C-alpha positions in Angstrom: 26.0 -95.1 137.6 22.4 -95.5 136.5 19.9 -93.7 138.6 16.2 -94.3 139.0 13.8 -91.5 137.9 13.0 -90.9 141.6 16.7 -90.5 142.4 17.2 -88.1 139.5 14.3 -86.1 140.7 15.8 -85.9 144.3 19.2 -85.0 142.9 17.8 -82.2 140.8 15.9 -80.8 143.8 19.2 -80.8 145.7 21.1 -79.1 142.9 18.4 -76.4 142.7 18.1 -76.0 146.5 21.4 -76.8 148.1 20.2 -75.4 151.5 18.0 -78.4 152.1 21.1 -80.5 152.9 21.6 -79.1 156.3 18.6 -76.8 156.8 15.6 -78.7 158.2 13.1 -75.8 157.8 14.2 -75.2 154.2 14.0 -79.0 153.6 10.4 -79.1 155.0 9.4 -76.2 152.7 10.9 -77.8 149.6 9.6 -81.2 150.4 6.1 -79.8 150.7 6.5 -78.0 147.4 7.3 -81.3 145.6 4.7 -83.4 147.4 7.2 -85.2 149.7 7.6 -85.4 153.5 10.6 -83.9 155.2 11.6 -87.4 156.5 11.5 -88.9 153.0 13.6 -86.1 151.5 16.1 -86.4 154.4 16.5 -90.1 153.9 16.9 -89.8 150.2 19.6 -87.2 150.7 21.4 -89.5 153.1 21.3 -92.4 150.6 22.7 -90.2 147.8 25.5 -89.1 150.2 26.5 -92.7 150.9 26.7 -93.4 147.2 28.8 -90.2 146.6 26.3 -88.8 144.3 26.1 -85.4 146.0 29.2 -83.2 145.5 29.3 -81.3 148.7 31.9 -78.8 147.5 29.9 -78.0 144.4 26.8 -77.6 146.4 28.6 -75.4 148.9 29.7 -73.2 146.0 26.1 -72.9 144.9 25.1 -72.2 148.4 27.6 -69.4 148.8 27.0 -68.0 145.4 25.6 -64.5 145.8 22.6 -63.2 143.9 22.8 -59.9 141.9 19.4 -58.9 143.1 18.7 -59.4 146.8 15.4 -60.1 148.5 14.6 -56.3 148.6 15.0 -56.1 144.8 18.2 -54.1 145.3 21.5 -54.5 143.5 23.8 -56.6 145.5 27.1 -54.6 145.5 28.9 -57.3 147.3 28.1 -59.8 144.6 29.3 -57.4 141.9 32.6 -56.8 143.7 33.1 -60.5 144.1 32.5 -61.1 140.4 35.0 -58.4 139.6 37.5 -59.9 141.9 37.0 -63.4 140.4 37.2 -62.1 136.8 39.9 -59.5 137.3 42.1 -61.2 134.7 39.4 -61.1 132.0 38.6 -57.4 132.9 42.3 -56.5 132.7 42.7 -58.2 129.3 39.6 -56.4 128.0 41.0 -53.0 129.3 44.4 -53.7 127.7 42.7 -54.5 124.4 40.9 -51.2 124.4 44.1 -49.4 125.5 45.9 -50.8 122.4 43.0 -49.6 120.2 43.3 -46.1 121.7 47.1 -46.1 121.3 46.9 -47.1 117.7 44.2 -44.4 117.0 46.3 -41.7 118.8 49.4 -42.7 116.7 47.4 -42.7 113.4 45.2 -39.6 114.0 45.9 -36.4 112.2 48.1 -34.0 114.3 46.7 -30.5 114.7 48.5 -27.3 115.9 46.6 -24.6 117.7 47.0 -20.8 117.5 44.9 -18.2 119.2 44.2 -14.5 119.3 42.6 -12.3 121.9 40.3 -9.4 120.9 38.8 -6.7 123.1 36.0 -4.3 121.9 37.5 -0.9 122.5 34.3 1.0 121.8 34.0 4.5 120.3 36.6 7.1 121.1 33.8 9.6 121.0 30.5 8.7 122.5 27.1 10.2 121.9 27.4 12.7 124.8 28.7 16.2 124.9 28.1 18.7 122.1 27.1 16.0 119.6 24.4 14.7 122.0 23.1 18.2 122.5 22.8 18.7 118.7 21.1 15.3 118.3 18.5 16.2 121.0 17.9 19.6 119.4 17.5 18.0 116.0 15.0 15.4 117.3 12.9 18.2 118.8 12.5 19.5 115.2 11.6 16.0 114.0 14.9 15.3 112.3 15.9 11.6 112.3 19.0 9.8 111.1 21.2 11.0 113.9 21.2 7.8 115.9 24.2 6.4 117.8 26.8 4.3 116.2 25.8 0.7 115.3 27.3 -2.0 117.5 28.6 -5.3 116.2 28.8 -8.7 117.7 32.3 -9.9 117.0 31.6 -13.7 117.5 28.9 -13.5 114.8 31.3 -11.8 112.4 33.9 -14.6 113.0 31.2 -17.3 112.5 29.9 -15.7 109.3 30.1 -17.6 106.1 31.5 -14.5 104.3 34.7 -14.6 106.4 35.1 -18.4 106.1 34.7 -18.3 102.4 37.5 -15.7 102.2 39.7 -17.9 104.3 39.0 -21.0 102.2 39.7 -19.2 98.9 42.7 -17.2 100.0 46.2 -18.4 99.1 48.1 -19.6 102.1 51.8 -20.5 102.5 52.5 -23.8 104.3 55.1 -26.5 104.5 53.1 -28.6 102.0 52.7 -25.6 99.6 55.5 -23.1 100.1 54.2 -21.0 97.1 50.7 -20.9 98.5 47.4 -22.7 97.9 43.8 -22.4 99.0 42.4 -24.7 101.6 40.5 -26.7 99.0 43.8 -27.7 97.5 45.5 -28.0 100.9 42.9 -30.5 102.1 42.8 -32.2 98.7 39.0 -31.7 98.4 39.5 -31.1 94.7 40.7 -34.7 94.3 38.0 -37.4 93.8 38.2 -40.1 96.5 39.2 -43.6 95.4 35.9 -45.1 96.5 32.9 -43.1 97.6 29.7 -45.0 98.5 27.7 -41.8 98.7 28.7 -40.9 95.1 27.8 -44.3 93.9 24.3 -44.0 95.5 23.8 -40.6 94.0 24.5 -42.0 90.6 21.8 -44.7 91.1 19.2 -42.4 92.6 17.5 -39.7 90.4 18.9 -36.2 90.9 15.8 -34.3 89.8 17.8 -32.4 87.1 19.9 -30.5 89.7 23.7 -30.4 89.6 25.8 -28.0 91.7 28.9 -26.2 90.5 32.0 -28.2 91.3 33.9 -25.2 92.7 30.9 -24.2 94.8 30.5 -27.7 96.2 34.2 -27.9 97.1 34.0 -24.5 98.7 31.0 -25.6 100.7 32.8 -28.7 101.9 35.9 -26.7 102.9 33.8 -24.2 104.8 32.2 -27.1 106.8 35.6 -28.5 107.6 37.0 -25.1 108.5 33.9 -24.5 110.8 35.0 -27.4 113.0 38.6 -26.0 113.3 37.6 -22.5 114.5 36.3 -21.9 118.0 35.2 -18.6 119.5 34.8 -17.9 123.2 33.5 -14.7 124.8 34.2 -14.0 128.4 32.0 -12.0 130.8 34.5 -9.2 130.7 34.1 -8.9 127.0 37.4 -10.5 126.0 37.0 -12.7 122.9 39.4 -15.6 122.3 39.6 -17.2 118.8 41.4 -20.6 118.4 42.4 -22.1 115.1 43.4 -25.7 114.5 45.2 -26.9 111.3 47.8 -29.5 110.4 50.4 -26.7 109.9 51.5 -24.5 112.8 52.3 -21.5 110.5 49.0 -21.9 108.7 47.1 -21.8 112.0 48.8 -18.6 113.1 48.3 -17.0 109.7 44.6 -17.8 109.6 44.1 -16.5 113.2 45.8 -13.2 112.5 43.8 -12.9 109.3 40.6 -13.2 111.3 41.7 -10.5 113.7 42.5 -8.1 110.8 39.4 -9.0 109.0 37.2 -8.2 112.0 39.0 -5.0 112.6 38.7 -3.8 109.0 35.1 -5.0 108.6 33.9 -3.0 111.5 36.0 0.1 110.5 34.6 0.0 106.9 31.0 -0.5 108.2 31.4 2.4 110.6 32.8 4.7 107.9 30.0 3.7 105.6 27.5 4.5 108.4 29.2 7.9 109.0 29.1 8.7 105.3 25.4 7.8 105.2 24.7 10.1 108.1 26.7 12.9 106.4 24.7 12.6 103.2 21.4 12.5 105.1 22.3 15.6 107.1 23.5 17.3 103.9 20.1 16.6 102.2 18.2 17.8 105.3 20.4 20.9 105.4 19.6 21.8 101.7 15.9 21.2 102.4 16.0 23.4 105.6 17.8 26.1 103.6 15.0 26.1 101.0 12.4 26.2 103.7 14.1 29.2 105.4 14.4 31.2 102.2 10.8 30.4 101.3 9.6 31.6 104.7 11.7 34.7 104.5 10.3 35.6 101.1 6.8 35.2 102.4 7.5 37.5 105.4 9.2 40.1 103.1 6.1 40.2 100.8 3.8 40.5 103.8 5.7 43.4 105.2 5.7 45.2 101.8 1.9 44.9 101.6 1.2 45.5 105.3 3.1 48.4 106.8 3.4 48.4 110.6 1.4 51.7 110.9 -1.7 50.0 109.4 -1.6 46.9 111.5 -4.8 45.5 112.9 -4.9 42.8 115.6 -5.4 40.0 112.9 -2.6 41.4 110.7 -0.3 41.6 113.7 -1.0 38.0 114.6 -0.2 36.9 111.0 3.0 38.9 111.1 4.1 37.2 114.4 3.3 33.7 112.9 5.4 34.4 109.8 8.3 35.8 111.9 8.1 32.7 114.2 8.2 30.4 111.2 11.3 32.2 109.9 13.0 31.9 113.3 12.2 28.1 113.5 13.6 27.5 110.0 16.7 29.5 110.8 17.2 27.5 114.0 16.9 24.2 112.1 19.2 25.4 109.4 21.9 26.5 112.0 21.6 23.1 113.8 21.9 21.1 110.7 24.9 23.2 109.5 26.7 22.5 112.8 25.6 18.9 112.7 27.0 18.7 109.1 30.4 19.8 110.2 30.4 17.2 113.0 29.4 14.5 110.5 32.3 15.4 108.2 34.7 15.2 111.1 33.1 11.9 112.2 33.5 10.5 108.7 37.1 11.5 108.5 38.3 10.3 111.9 39.9 7.0 112.7 38.1 4.9 115.3 39.6 2.4 117.6 36.8 -0.2 117.8 38.8 -3.4 118.2 42.0 -3.9 120.2 44.1 -6.9 119.4 45.6 -7.9 122.7 47.4 -11.1 121.6 48.4 -11.9 118.0 48.8 -15.5 117.0 52.2 -17.2 116.8 53.1 -20.6 115.3 52.6 -23.4 117.9 55.6 -25.1 119.3 53.8 -28.3 120.2 50.8 -30.2 118.9 47.3 -29.6 120.4 45.7 -32.8 119.1 45.6 -35.7 119.6 46.3 -35.8 123.3 47.8 -39.3 123.3 48.2 -39.8 127.1 44.6 -38.8 127.7 43.3 -41.0 124.9 45.2 -44.0 126.3 44.0 -43.5 129.8 40.4 -43.0 128.7 40.6 -46.1 126.5 41.8 -48.1 129.5 38.9 -46.9 131.7 36.4 -47.5 128.9 37.6 -51.0 128.4 37.3 -51.8 132.1 33.8 -50.3 132.3 32.7 -52.3 129.3 34.3 -55.4 130.6 32.4 -55.5 133.9 28.9 -56.2 132.3 30.5 -59.0 130.2 32.2 -60.4 133.3 28.9 -60.5 135.1 27.2 -62.2 132.2 29.9 -64.8 132.0 29.7 -65.5 135.7 25.9 -65.9 135.5 26.3 -68.4 132.6 28.9 -70.4 134.5 26.7 -70.6 137.6 
């Protein structure tokens, strides 16, 4: 049916403002906006109704359609829930799609097995108190250094060190894939060139500046980076340290974890023995020097006594004699202290220290640690639903 321009204008006004059909105040407001009278607009609406040009159900739908932002510029929660209810099929399909993606990923992802060890710093069997502390205080009073307390070590820093990781990467490990042993570079196939590498292609095009790294060093570096992501260290407030290792082979995980425990234990033990040896050598050198000083002061006192008998002492000679005797006594006291300290240092160098206690050794895992398929599927479903809601709102806005 052909409409006049005026009738099309009225119909557009009704479509944009469905409330004017049965709301006189709203009709008056809209009529004034478009330069019409309320009576004229009411009559035109009645004419269009008679000709069945106004679809009341459609207009009621528009009338009842809720806005996302209300008059107070706030989000209309009721409208959002209504859209979710109307688009629940779309949202469910979207969530199932993401769930399938998560399921496929969890089935294709590399399986990792976890092994862990527990370490506890045991500390020194012999602290700096007692007789050793007394000798140290006496030695310091004579200006003798080098008798400080034992150096402490931060175990997590040792585990995170590149030195340890390089040893792990280059060590030969037995696994299901390589029963006779292989290093981690070979195990992870880092020594095999990839079929297609965009980065390598770009590097060939771009100038290198004349620098080229050693192939073995580069492979070792890449293996260390990969290993770094598979080793985690956690230190509790109580001092307990837990180390977790993830690899594709349960035996390999346990072997690496136990190797870390032994490495830390041996590293600290060797460093402590080296420190004890350094202290012994220092004390021995100080002792030789003190012995020479004592003999020199004794010789000076002996010569003085020969040339100045006691019966001929004057006050100035007597004062000089006392000073020389005092110097000899001080040198002898230092010599005695250092000799005692030297014997303690030798004992300290020879003794075994219990600095690290291995509470739990690693054992091959009996079940996989990653991927957690159930968790991945559930999270994928929730992610799909969350992402589907904005799309559902957008589609609803477009439809209305």
